[in-house]
C-alpha positions in Angstrom: 16.3 10.7 -22.4 18.5 11.6 -19.5 22.2 11.9 -19.9 22.8 9.7 -16.8 23.5 6.4 -18.5 26.7 5.3 -16.9 27.3 3.7 -13.6 29.7 6.4 -12.6 27.1 9.0 -13.1 24.7 7.0 -11.0 27.2 6.7 -8.2 27.7 10.5 -8.4 23.9 11.0 -7.9 23.9 8.6 -5.0 26.7 10.6 -3.2 24.4 13.6 -3.1 21.2 11.6 -2.2 19.5 13.3 0.8 17.9 9.9 1.7 21.1 7.9 1.7 21.1 7.8 5.5 18.0 5.6 5.6 19.5 2.6 3.8 21.3 1.3 6.9 17.9 1.0 8.6 17.2 -2.1 6.6 18.7 -5.6 6.9 19.1 -6.2 3.1 20.7 -9.5 2.1 24.1 -9.1 0.3 24.1 -9.7 -3.4 20.4 -8.8 -3.8 18.8 -5.8 -5.5 15.3 -5.6 -4.0 12.8 -4.1 -6.4 9.7 -5.6 -4.7 9.0 -3.3 -1.8 5.8 -2.4 -3.5 4.6 -5.9 -2.6 6.6 -6.7 0.6 8.9 -4.3 2.3 12.3 -5.6 3.5 13.2 -6.3 7.1 14.1 -3.2 9.2 17.1 -3.8 11.3 15.3 -2.8 14.5 12.5 -5.3 14.1 14.1 -8.5 15.3 15.3 -7.0 18.6 11.9 -5.3 19.1 10.1 -8.6 18.6 12.5 -10.4 20.9 11.9 -7.7 23.6 8.2 -8.2 23.3 8.4 -12.0 23.4 11.1 -12.4 26.1 10.3 -9.5 28.4 6.8 -8.0 27.8 5.2 -11.4 27.2 7.7 -13.7 28.9 8.0 -11.6 32.1 5.2 -9.2 32.1 2.6 -11.7 31.0 -0.9 -10.3 30.9 0.1 -7.3 32.8 1.8 -6.0 29.7 -1.6 -5.0 28.2 -1.2 -2.1 30.6 2.4 -1.8 31.4 3.8 -2.3 27.9 1.1 -0.3 26.1 -0.3 -3.2 24.2 -3.9 -2.0 24.5 -3.0 1.5 23.1 -1.1 0.2 20.1 -3.8 0.4 17.4 -4.4 4.1 18.0 -0.8 5.0 18.9 0.5 3.5 15.7 -2.4 4.9 13.7 -1.2 8.4 14.8 2.2 7.6 13.3 0.7 6.6 10.0 -1.5 9.7 10.0 1.4 12.0 9.2 2.3 10.0 6.1 -1.2 10.3 4.6 -2.2 13.9 5.6 -4.7 12.8 8.3 -5.4 14.0 11.8 -3.9 12.1 14.7 -7.4 11.0 15.7 -8.5 9.8 12.3 -6.4 6.6 11.8 -6.5 3.3 13.5 -4.4 0.2 12.9 -6.7 -2.9 12.8 -7.5 -6.0 10.8 -6.5 -6.4 7.2 -7.0 -4.1 4.2 -9.8 -6.4 2.9 -11.7 -6.4 6.2 -11.3 -2.7 6.6 -12.6 -2.1 3.1 -15.6 -4.2 3.9 -16.3 -2.3 7.1 -16.0 1.1 5.6 -17.9 0.3 2.4 -20.7 -1.0 4.5 -20.6 2.0 6.8 -20.6 4.4 3.8 -23.7 2.7 2.3 -25.5 3.1 5.6 -24.5 6.8 5.6 -26.2 7.3 2.2 -29.6 5.5 2.6 -31.7 5.2 -0.6 -28.6 5.1 -2.9 -28.0 1.7 -4.4 -24.7 1.9 -6.3 -21.1 1.3 -5.2 -19.0 2.7 -8.0 -15.5 1.4 -8.9 -13.4 0.4 -11.9 -12.7 -2.9 -13.6 -9.2 -4.0 -12.9 -9.2 -2.6 -9.5 -7.2 -4.6 -7.0 -9.1 -7.9 -6.9 -9.6 -8.2 -3.2 -11.4 -4.8 -3.2 -13.8 -6.0 -5.9 -14.3 -9.3 -4.2 -15.1 -7.6 -0.8 -17.5 -5.2 -2.5 -19.2 -8.1 -4.3 -19.6 -9.9 -1.0 -21.0 -6.8 0.6 -23.6 -6.5 -2.1 -24.6 -10.2 -1.7 -24.8 -9.7 2.1 -27.2 -6.8 1.5 -29.5 -9.0 -0.5 -29.3 -7.0 -3.7 -30.3 -3.7 -2.1 -26.9 -2.3 -3.3 -25.1 -3.2 -6.6 -21.4 -2.9 -7.6 -21.0 -0.9 -10.8 -17.6 -0.9 -12.5 -16.8 1.5 -15.3 -13.4 2.3 -17.0 -11.5 5.0 -15.2 -11.9 7.5 -18.0 -15.7 7.2 -17.6 -15.9 7.3 -13.8 -16.6 11.0 -13.6 -19.6 10.6 -16.0 -20.9 7.7 -14.0 -21.2 9.7 -10.8 -24.8 10.5 -10.1 -27.4 10.6 -7.3 -27.6 6.8 -7.3 -24.0 6.4 -6.1 -23.5 5.9 -2.3 -19.8 5.6 -2.4 -17.0 5.7 -4.9 -14.3 3.1 -4.1 -11.0 3.5 -5.9 -7.3 2.6 -5.4 -5.2 5.7 -5.5 -2.3 4.0 -7.2 -3.2 1.2 -9.5 -1.5 -2.1 -8.4 -0.2 -3.0 -11.9 0.3 0.2 -13.9 1.2 2.5 -11.0 -1.0 5.1 -12.5 -2.4 7.6 -10.0 -5.8 9.1 -9.7 -6.3 12.8 -9.0 -7.6 12.2 -5.5 -8.8 15.7 -4.8 -10.4 16.1 -8.2 -12.2 12.8 -8.1 -13.3 13.3 -4.5 -14.8 16.7 -5.4 -16.7 15.1 -8.3 -18.1 12.5 -5.9 -19.1 15.1 -3.4 -20.8 17.2 -6.1 -23.4 14.4 -6.4 -23.6 13.6 -2.7 -21.5 10.5 -2.8 -18.8 9.5 -0.4 -15.2 8.4 -1.3 -13.3 5.4 -0.1 -9.7 5.3 -1.1 -7.4 2.3 -1.0 -3.9 3.6 -0.2 -2.1 0.3 -0.2 0.3 1.3 -3.0 0.5 5.0 -2.0 1.3 5.1 1.8 5.0 5.6 2.2 5.5 5.8 -1.6 4.0 9.1 -2.7 2.8 12.2 -0.8 -0.9 11.8 0.3 -3.0 14.5 1.8 -6.4 13.1 2.7 -7.4 16.2 4.6 -6.6 18.6 1.7 -8.4 16.3 -0.8 -11.5 16.2 1.4 -11.5 12.4 1.4 -14.1 10.7 3.5 -12.7 7.2 4.1 -9.5 5.3 3.4 -7.7 2.0 4.0 -4.2 0.8 3.4 -1.8 -2.0 4.2 1.2 -2.2 6.5 3.4 -4.7 4.7 4.4 -2.8 1.5 6.2 0.5 1.7 5.6 0.7 5.5 7.8 -2.4 6.0 5.7 -4.0 8.7 6.3 -7.6 7.7 4.3 -10.3 5.9 0.7 -10.0 6.8 1.2 -6.8 8.8 -1.9 -5.1 10.2 -3.7 -2.6 8.0 -5.1 0.8 8.8 -8.4 2.6 8.5 -9.0 6.3 8.1 -12.3 8.0 8.9 -12.6 11.8 8.5 -13.4 13.3 11.8 -16.7 14.8 10.5 -18.0 11.2 9.8 -16.9 9.5 13.0 -19.9 10.1 15.2 -22.3 8.8 12.6 -20.2 5.9 11.4 -21.6 2.4 12.1 -19.2 -0.3 11.0 -20.7 -3.8 10.8 -18.1 -5.8 12.7 -19.0 -4.7 16.2 -16.3 -6.5 18.1 -15.4 -5.9 21.7 -12.3 -3.8 21.0 -14.5 -1.3 19.2 -16.9 -1.0 22.2 -17.1 2.1 24.3 -16.1 0.1 27.4 -14.6 -3.2 26.4 -13.9 -4.3 29.9 -17.3 -3.5 31.3 -18.4 -6.8 29.7 -22.0 -5.8 29.2 -24.2 -7.7 26.7 -25.2 -4.8 24.4 -22.8 -3.1 22.0 -22.1 0.6 22.3 -19.6 1.9 19.8 -16.5 3.8 21.1 -16.1 7.4 20.4 -14.1 8.5 17.4 -11.8 6.3 15.3 -11.7 3.6 18.0 -15.0 2.3 16.8 -13.2 0.9 13.8 -11.5 -1.7 16.0 -13.0 -5.2 16.2 -11.1 -8.1 17.7 -8.0 -8.3 19.9 -5.0 -6.8 18.1 -1.9 -8.9 17.3 0.7 -7.4 19.6 3.7 -8.9 17.8 2.4 -7.8 14.4 1.8 -4.3 15.7 5.4 -4.2 17.1 6.8 -5.1 13.7 4.7 -2.5 12.0 5.8 0.1 14.5 9.4 -0.7 13.5 8.5 -0.4 9.9 7.0 3.0 10.3 10.1 4.1 12.2 12.1 3.7 9.0 10.4 7.0 8.0 11.6 9.0 11.0 13.3 12.2 9.8 12.1 11.5 6.2 10.1 14.0 4.2 7.6 12.5 1.7 8.5 15.2 -0.8 12.1 13.9 -0.8 10.8 10.3 -1.2 8.7 11.4 -4.2 11.6 13.2 -5.9 14.0 10.3 -5.6 11.3 7.8 -6.6 10.7 9.6 -9.8 14.4 9.8 -10.4 14.9 6.1 -9.9 12.0 4.9 -12.0 12.9 7.4 -14.8 16.5 6.2 -14.8 15.2 2.6 -15.1 13.1 3.4 -18.1 15.8 5.5 -19.8 18.3 2.7 -19.4 15.8 0.1 -20.6 15.0 2.1 -23.7 18.7 2.6 -24.4 19.8 -1.0 -23.8 16.7 -3.1 -24.8 14.7 -0.8 -27.2 11.3 -2.1 -28.1 11.6 -5.4 -26.2 9.0 -4.7 -23.5 5.7 -2.9 -23.6 5.5 -0.1 -21.0 2.3 -0.5 -19.0 2.9 2.4 -16.6 2.7 6.0 -17.6 5.9 7.3 -19.2 5.6 10.7 -17.5 7.0 10.3 -14.0 4.5 12.7 -12.5 1.6 10.4 -13.5 3.0 7.2 -12.0 3.7 6.2 -8.4 6.8 4.2 -7.2 6.6 1.1 -9.4 6.9 0.4 -13.1 5.2 -2.4 -15.0 6.3 -3.9 -18.2 4.5 -6.4 -20.4 6.1 -9.4 -22.2 4.5 -12.7 -23.4 7.2 -14.6 -21.4 7.1 -12.2 -18.4 6.8 -15.0 -15.8 10.0 -16.8 -17.0 11.9 -13.6 -17.4 11.1 -12.4 -13.9 12.0 -15.9 -12.5 15.4 -15.6 -14.2 15.9 -12.1 -12.8 15.1 -13.3 -9.3 17.5 -16.2 -9.6 20.1 -13.7 -10.6 19.5 -11.6 -7.5 17.2 -8.9 -8.9 13.9 -9.4 -7.1 10.7 -8.0 -8.7 7.4 -9.7 -9.2 5.0 -10.9 -11.8 1.3 -10.2 -12.2 -0.9 -12.2 -14.6 -1.2 -12.3 -17.5 2.1 -10.9 -18.6 3.3 -8.1 -16.3 6.7 -7.7 -14.8 6.6 -5.2 -11.8 9.6 -3.3 -10.5 9.3 -1.2 -7.3 11.6 1.7 -6.6 11.7 2.3 -2.9 13.8 5.4 -2.2 14.7 4.6 1.4 17.1 1.8 0.5 17.5 1.8 -3.3 20.3 3.7 -5.0 20.7 4.8 -8.6 23.6 2.4 -8.9 21.2 -0.4 -7.9 18.9 0.5 -10.8 21.8 0.5 -13.2 23.0 -2.9 -12.1 19.4 -4.3 -12.2 19.0 -3.2 -15.8 22.4 -4.7 -16.8 21.3 -8.0 -15.3 18.0 -7.8 -17.3 20.1 -7.0 -20.4 22.3 -10.1 -19.9 19.3 -12.4 -19.3 17.6 -11.2 -22.5 20.7 -11.3 -24.6 21.7 -14.8 -23.5 18.1 -15.9 -23.4 18.8 -17.6 -20.1 15.2 -17.1 -19.2 14.3 -20.0 -21.6 15.7 -22.5 -19.1 12.7 -24.8 -18.4 13.0 -24.3 -14.6 12.0 -20.6 -15.0 8.7 -21.6 -16.5 7.5 -23.6 -13.5 4.9 -21.5 -11.8 5.2 -21.0 -8.0 2.1 -20.6 -5.8 3.0 -16.9 -5.1 4.1 -14.8 -8.1 
């Protein structure tokens, strides 16, 4: 257990925080401790003005000319290049397009086509539901030629054989925060001739990722969590350069065409990562995502990782000292094995989280009984963590969470 268990000690740590400069980049509401950046990043200060500029000037004055003059048409690849540095990818290996779900479908379909004769997509039970749903839909679309096989994570390596076309895993588990050894698992897949498709939605901007060093083939990730791109922000797709010429994604929309404005009848895929594009990009959403990525300017992911582990470890140390045995820890206790959020289990988790949110500490709940707390280093301090735990202590000691209003389930948890 760490010796840092006083607020004064937390404040001292914050005074020497190398990432303290980034906090002012966010328009955080007063009186709120935001521990849900793992689900929706907060509003960057620059976003409102950037959107107003696009609406009033680029759209309002430039009109359709702004596809050329304001760089709208180049946004998917330009912003993809900015994400590339956060995930260890080449500048020409990432495109911003569609949603995570759609990109996963596109890449899983392409991966199966790259491994003809293999009939298994391998994943794990309890993977993020949309990933499994999209893979189930793909198998149905292929008429049973391919099946989805899910095995527990400790048996995945043994399940890899020459029937597997693609291994589809989420690098950071959405509830537990547990991380896969990306390089090790990718090597095991390659040893049997399978491809890998990684979901980086809870990784990008939270932990260092090096797709190139890991030898990863394909990856997807969202823009609205740690990248702070706003609700429903566009997602991104990664295709290793060595696969791009052979990749045939199934959603052959006009923006992925080699010459979109030639307006010919027959589809010809664009060169490189641009073939991952499909329909017309949402310029306003792209603008907000660009502002979100800018919150990482001058930030090294190694420093993010160090502070993330410090914040989450402090949270657990304080919890164990102040509320021993009251919650079950779902996440790994060893900081090196978890990403940037912590999950606790409690039979009344929903009501407890609702009471916390009402008290100004915002986390979220995942069925059936998980309370999730995200520790985003760009705007959270150690003092915030101390205050959040003290609020939780007060709620548990007074049993204020038993108020019937906190048991009323909202549509979004």
